[in-house]
KETIGU-182732 format. One record per residue (C-alpha): residue number from 0; x, y, z. Coordinates in steps of 0.5 Angstrom, whole numbers, always signed. Example, Ala and Ser with C-alpha at 12.3 -4.5 7.8 and 13.67 -1.06 7.14 Angstrom:
# KETIGU-182732
NODE    i     px     py     pz
NODE    0    +25     -9    +16
NODE    1    +27     -2    +14
//
This chain:
# KETIGU-182732
NODE    i     px     py     pz
NODE    0     +3    -37    +17
NODE    1     +6    -33    +22
NODE    2     +8    -28    +17
NODE    3     +0    -28    +15
NODE    4     -2    -27    +22
NODE    5     +3    -21    +23
NODE    6     +1    -18    +17
NODE    7     -6    -18    +19
NODE    8     -4    -15    +26
NODE    9     -1     -9    +23
NODE   10     -7     -8    +18
NODE   11    -12     -8    +24
NODE   12     -7     -3    +28
NODE   13     -7     +1    +22
NODE   14    -15     +1    +21
NODE   15    -16     +2    +29
NODE   16    -11     +8    +28
NODE   17    -15    +11    +22
NODE   18    -22    +11    +26
NODE   19    -19    +16    +30
NODE   20    -17    +21    +25
NODE   21    -22    +26    +22
NODE   22    -25    +23    +15
NODE   23    -22    +28    +10
NODE   24    -15    +27    +13
NODE   25    -16    +19    +13
NODE   26    -19    +20     +6
NODE   27    -13    +24     +4
NODE   28     -8    +19     +7
NODE   29    -12    +13     +3
NODE   30    -11    +17     -4
NODE   31     -4    +18     -2
NODE   32     -2    +11     -1
NODE   33     -7     +9     -7
NODE   34     -2    +13    -11
NODE   35     +4    +11     -9
NODE   36     +2     +4    -10
NODE   37     +0     +5    -17
NODE   38     +6     +8    -18
NODE   39    +10     +2    -15
NODE   40     +6     -2    -20
NODE   41     +7     +1    -26
NODE   42    +15     +2    -25
NODE   43    +15     -6    -23
NODE   44    +11     -8    -29
NODE   45    +16     -3    -34
NODE   46    +22     -6    -31
NODE   47    +19    -14    -32
NODE   48    +17    -12    -39
NODE   49    +23     -9    -42
NODE   50    +28    -13    -45
NODE   51    +34    -16    -42
NODE   52    +40    -13    -44
NODE   53    +46    -19    -45
//
């Protein structure tokens, strides 16, 4: 439960910081983060879907 509270606190701090950025800068940062998460998800899926070597 404490971990969830800390995660929300960090999320709110990041959202508050993004409110002071110009729109295009915040949008570029959001796109960069989304691409990073997409690449991570694809790599994890490939790693878990590949047959394990014995």
